[in-house]
N, C-alpha and C positions, 0 to 999 in steps of 0.2 A: 271212512269216506262215505258216510251216509248209509242208507238202507240198500245194500248192494248184494243181492243174492241172485245168481244166474244158473240156469240149468239147460243143458243141451237136449237134443232130440232123444238121447238115450238116458235122460235123467241123471247124467253125470255132471258134476260141477265143471263149469267152463274155466279156462285159465284166468279170465278177467275177474272171476270171483275173488282171487287173491290180489293183494296189493304189494307191489315190489318196493323193497327198500335195500339200499346198499348193505353189504354184509356187516360193516362196522359203522358206528356213529361218525359223523363228520368231526374232524379235529377242530380245535379252536385256532382260527387263522391268526397269524401275527397281525399286529396293529397296522392300520392303513387309513386312507382317507375316504374310500367309497366301496371297495370290493367287499362282498359278503355281508353287507349291512341290511339287506332286505329290500331296499328301494333304490331305483335308478331315476334320476332327473333327466328328462329328454329336452331340457331347455324351456321349462314352463309347464311341463306335464309330468307328474310323478307316476311311476308304474311299479307295481309289485307282482311277484310271481305267485299265483294261487295254485296249490297242489292238492287241495281237498275238494271233494265233489259229492253231489247227491244225484243218484240215478233218476233220469226222467223217462226214458223209453229205450227198449232194446228189441232187436230182431235176432232170431236164432238160426237163420240161414243166410246164405249169400256172403259175399266178401271173402277175404283171405281164409283159406282152409274150409270154406263154406260153414263157418261157425257164427256168422252174423257180426253185429257191432252194437255198441251201447253208447247212448248220448247222455251227457251229464251237465248239470248246472253247477257252476263254481259255488263253493260254500266257504264259510268262515272268512268272508271278505271284510277286511278291516274297516272301521268306521271312517267315513269320508271318502272311501274308494268305491268305484262303481264297476259293474260287470260290463265288459266290452264284447263278450261272445261266449258261447257254450263250447264244451269239449266233446270230442267223439274219438272212439278207439275201437279197433277190431277186437273181437272176443277171444282171439287165439293167443293173446299174451296177457300177463298180469297187468292190472291197472297201474299205469305209470305215465303221468302226463302233467301238463301245466297250461294255464292261460294267464294272460296279464289282466290285472284290474288297474284302473287309473283314478288319479285324484287331480282335480282341476286347480290350476294356479294362475291361469291367464285366459279365461273364457274359451278354453280349448275343448270343452265337453258340452254336449246338449242332448236332452232327451230326444228320442226319435218322435216324429210327428204321427207315425202310424206304422203298421206292419203289413206286408203282403205275403200271402201264403206261397211258398216256393214249391212245396210237395207234401203230400200226405200218404200214409200207407193204407188208407181205407180199402183200396181195391187190391192190395197185395195178397197173393194167395200163397204165402209162406208162413212158417211159424214165427210169431212175434208176441211180445209182451204188451198187449193192448194195441192202440193205434197211436202212431207218432205223427206230429205235424212240425214241419220245419219252416220257420218264418225269416224273412229278410226285413230288417229295420228300414224304414223310409226316413232318410235324414233331411234336416232343414237345408236350405241353400247354403253352400259354403262348408258343409260337413259331410262326412262319409261314414258308412258302417264298416266296422272291422271284424264283425262276427255275426253268426246266425243265432237265433233263439229257437229252442225246441220245446214243445208242449205235448202233453198226453191227452189233450182235449181240443176241440175245434175252436174254442174261444181264443180271441187274440190275447197275447201276453200283455202284461202291464208295461207301461213305458217308464215307470218311476225309478226302477233300480237299474235300468239299462242306459247306456250312453253311446252316442255317436261322437266322432272326433273331427275337429276342425281340419279342413283339407290340407293346410300347410303342415300339419303333423302326421300326414299319411304318405305312403309310398305304394308303388304298384306291386301287386302280389302275383304269384303263379301257383298252380296246383302242383303238389309234390307227390307224396305217396298215397296209394289207393287205400281208403279206409273201409268203404263198403259200397256194394251195389246189389241189386236183387239176385244176380247170378253169381257163379263162382269164379268169374273172370271179368275184367273190364269190358264194358260194352261201349264202343265209341259213340254210339247213337242213343244210348239209354241213360237212365238216371245213375249218378254216381256221387259219392262223397269222398273228398280228398283233403289231406292236410295242406296247409299253406306255408309258403316261405317267400321272402322278398325276391322280386325278379332279378334285381341287381345285388350281387353278394360279393363279399371279399373284405379285405382289411380296411379299405377306405370307404366302403359302401355304408350308407346311413339307414337303410331299411331295417326295421325291427320286427321280427316275427311275434305274433300275438298268441300263438298256440291254438288258434281256432281252426275252423274247417270251412270249405266251400261245398255247397250242395248245388248241383246243376244237371241239366239234361244235355248229355253229350260232352265228351271230354274236350272237344274243340270249340265249345260255345264261347264266343268272344262278346265283350271283354269280361274278365272276372269281376263280379259285382262287389266283392269284399276286398277291402284294402288292408295293407299292413301299416304299422306305425313308422314314424321317421324321427330320428334323433336330431333335434334342432339346436342342441347345445353348442356353444362356441368351442367346447372341448369334448368331443364325443367319446374320448377314451378316459375320461376322468374317473370312471368306475372300474377301470382295469386294475389287476393286482400289481402290487409293487414287487421288487425283486425278492424280498423275504417271503412274501405270500406265494410267489411262483415256485420258489424252492420248496416250500411246504407242500404245495400241490404235487410237485414231482415226487416227493417222498411218499405221499398218500396214494397216488394213482398210477405212477409209472409202471408200464406193463412188464410182465415176464414173457420172454420169447423162447419157445421150445423149437429145437431143430431136429430134423430126422436123424435117426441113429446112423444112417448110411451117408450122411452129408459129408462130402469131401471138400466143400468150398465154403468155409465159415467166414464170419465177419472179422474185421480188424478196425483199429483206429486209422484215421487218415494219416496221422503222423507216422505210424508204423509202416504203412504202405510206402510213404515217401522215403523214410529212412532205410528201408530194406531194398532199395534199388529201383523203384519206379522211375520212369524217365519221361521227360518232356520233349516232344518232337515238334519241329517246325517244317511246314511245307517248303520243299526245295532244299532243305538242309537235313534230310533224313539220315545221313551218314554220321552226323555228330549231335546226337541227342544230349540233353543236359540233365544231370541229377537234380532232384527237387529238394529245396529246403524243407525241414520238418513241418513248418507252419505254412508252406506254400508261398513264401514271400517272393520268390522269383517267378511265379506263374503270371502270365499276362492278365491284367485286371480289366474288368468291364468289357465293353464292346458287345459283340454278338458271336453266335456260333457260326463263324465264317469259314470253317474248314482249314484255317491257317495253322492251328495248333491241335495237338492231341496227346494223351498220356498212353503209356504202355508199360508192360511188365519188364523186369530186368532181362538183359540179353543172355546172360549166363543161364544155361539149362537148369542146373540145380537150384540156383537162386529163384528162377522163374517158377519152378514147381513149388518151392517153399512158400513163396508169396501168394500163389494161387490158392493154397490151403487156408490162408487167413491166420488169425491169431485171436481165438475166442477169449482166452483169459485176459488179454489186454485190450479187447474191443471196447469201443466207446459209443455211447448213444448221444446224438446231437439234437438239441431241443430248440425249436423255433416257436415263439409266442406271438400271437396276433389277435386283434379284436375282430369279432364277427357279429352280425345282426345288430349293427349300429352301436357296438360297444356294450351290449347286454350279455354277451357270452365271450369266453376266451377259448381259442383253439390252441392246444399244445401239440405240436407235431413233433414226433420222435423219428429222426432219420438214422438209418443203419447203413453202413458202408461195407460192401463185400469186394475184395480185390478181383474176384472172378465169379462169373455166372456159368454153371455147368451145362452139359448137353441135355436136351429135352427127350422125353419119351412119350409116345402116343399110345392111346388105347383105341383099338378098333374092334368093336363088339367084344368078343372074348379074348382077343389077341393083344399083347403088349408089344409095341414096336419101337425099337431103337431108331432115333432120327439122326444117327451119325453125329456130326459136329453141330447140327442145327441147334441154336439156342446158346452156344458158347459166345461169350464176349468178356472183355476186360472192363472192370469197374461197374459195379451194380449198386444203385441206390434204391432202398425200399423204406416205407414209412407207415406209421400209424398216427392217427390224430385223436386226441381226447377233447371233447367239447364240454366245457365246464360253465355253469351258470354264474354270472357275476352278482346275482342277487344273494346266493347262498354259498357258492363254492362247491356245489354238488355236481358230480360227473353224470351227464345225461346221455351221451352217445360216444361211441368209438368208431372211427373210420379205419377200415382195413384195406390197404392198397393191394390190388391183385393184378399185377402186370399193368396194362394200359388203362385198367378200370379200377373199381373198388366198390365198397359197400359201407354205408352207415348202418351200425347195429345199435339198437336201443340198449341201454345198460342193463335192462331187465333180461336181455338175451345173451349177455356177455358172461364168460366164465371168470371167476375171481379167485385169487390166491393170496394168502397172508393179508387179510383185511380187504381193502378196496382196490387192490392192484389187479388190473385186467390181465388176462392171459391171451397170447396170440401164438399161432403155429406157423412157422416158416416152411414153405414147400421145398421138397428135395431138389437141389440144384438150381431151381428158378427163384427161390426165396420170396415168392408172393406170400402175403400174410392172410391167415384165415382165423375165424373165431372158434372153430371146432377141429379136432383131429380127424384124420381119415383121408379118403380120396376125394379131391375136388377136380372135376373134369372141366377144362377150358374148351368147350365145344358143345355139341348137341347131338341128339339121336345116337348116343353110344359111341361117338367118334370125337376125339379131342386130345389135347395135351394133358398128360397126367400131372397133377399137383398133389403129391403124397405128403401128408403131414402126420406126425405122431408125437406123443409125450415121451421123450427119451431123457437120458441123463445129460444131454447137451442142452443147456439152458442158460440164459442170462437174465439177471434183474437189471433193467435199463437204468435204475436209479444208482447202481453201484459205482459206475464209472461214467458219469454224464457231464455234458458241457452245454450250457445255454449259449447258442451261437448267434441268435438274432431275436429282436423284438420289434414289431412294427408299430411302436408307440414310444413315447418318451416318459421319463420321470416327471413328477409334478413340477420340478424346477427347470424342465426343458433339456436336461442332459440325457444321453442315451442310457438305456437300461443295461446294455452290455456292449462290449467291443467285438465287432465281427472279425473272425480269423481271415487272413488273406485268401486262403483257398476257397472260401465261400463265394468270392467275387470272381472266380475263374469260370467263365461262361462257355468255354469250349468243351470238347468231348473228353470224357474220362477213359476212353479206350479207342483204339484204332477202328477205322471203318473195315468191316469184314463182309465178304460176300461168299456165298456157298453155291456149289453146283447142286441144286436141289435134286435133280434126277439122279446124280451120282450118290448123294447121301442117303437117298431113300430106295435105291434100286434093290438092294438085298432084302429090304423089308417087304417090298411090294410082291416079290415072287412067292412069298408064303401065304398071301391072301387070296381067297376065292375071288372070281371075277367081279361079282357085285360089290364086295367090300373094297376091292382094289380101286375101282372107279370112284367110290365115295371117299376113299382115303386120298386119292389124287386131288379131288375137288377141295378137300379140307386143307391140304398142304398149300394149295394156291391161295387160300383165304387167310393164311397166317399173317399177323401184323409184322411190321418191320423189326420190332424189338425181338421177335423170336427168330426171324430169318437172318438177323445179324447184319442188316444193310447199313446201319449207322451205329457209331459208338454212343453210349449213353451220356447224358448231360447231368450236371450237378443239381442239387436241390433248388437253388434260386432261379433256375431256368424253367422249372416246372410251372404249369398254369396255376396249380393249387397254392403256390407260394404266396401270391398276393390275392388270388381269387378263392373260390370255394372248392371243396373237394369234388363234389358231384351235384 
């Protein structure tokens, strides 16, 4: 990727000096009509994903981990394509990124008429590799800039190899992750560089990320001057994978999930849960619950979570305890496929079902505190999401759901096993998913819910017993990619509403804590979300915001 040598303050090579690649070469994808062929047509504007770069300027301080950031010009741009913006990345990770280049088919591109200087590092009193200048292209009327240009000299850059985009091919952007600033944390009133993403995201959204960045003074500076692209094609999903390609991606990328060696509440298939005594309850008729068909065919379909129905464990005590334990060997992973970023990426969400979520444990300074029954509930759905480029079929990011939140992790920071298969770690009893083993504390200042993970012998390869349950786009002939199982359209709760006497559940724990810690612990308990306190039963995958929207 060009002449890229970087050295930190201690003369040690920075992570960005290395270039990340997946552990194994990409497979040859099955034949299709658009996926993995290198170019996407946005309805009169062709775009390609550029992943090779030449370094322009870097700073060696500030930003994440105080290691600085580096700014790159895209290189090896194919003939007929033009640069839309430069790329920037923090120095604390190996070089791994992309930007889009575009080829005009309908007068959709124009050279900028000039540049304005957004910022320079001339007065910056930190270690840097020369002086950097960040420029904003000035577009002709009816056109917009979708990226910045960076130079290592004060002369304005050339307009010849750069292009602005006609306004109808653009969409509104928002700042996403922090790339760099002069300090080691975001300054709301100071200069900052951020990655960009479309403001409106999800399976039906048409905004296309360009891979560029925004440089601005103050994180709340309105409006963002750089736009994203927009897919104007009459069929924005025409470059999505077909069923054979989806199945090939599942075999290539589907994650391994490791469970804690002390995990007592393991996953199962939905049909196993139904066939082993799970019951459907109706409000007002609680004394006569119904058994559930293995496919969920007798579950109420559609509607909303109105509290009229809910599921629960078997009534018989022995059967209840057996079902709570799950069925790891027969467990199943459920795959949901959807377009994102205007059909330029595919999200593969992998849903895992647990019949029971176990009790939580808190960490208070040096003390581990049992929370009684707090955290227990019937029916627990957790998921990961793989974000794959439709240009190449390469895995770029993995989303790990962590209770009510989650985190996107660049594939350069993901653990892999058996080729390009990601690894995830499910937390003890709570089943939140993390990219690394160890203790993950849900809280702050040394007080929080323990999420313990480890690489034990309890593990599943999600490709071994998988089912594609939904796809948010059609085959090229207009037919559905897959048939959805009836249980997927059950929109009520997968467990009964449960309430706990918080004071009673935590009384024994509190008496062992010193006064200062006891008060801090009480404040923390009051701040816990409903999913931990057990105020409502959990809902199924299709009710989650991320089903049709974005993860975060």
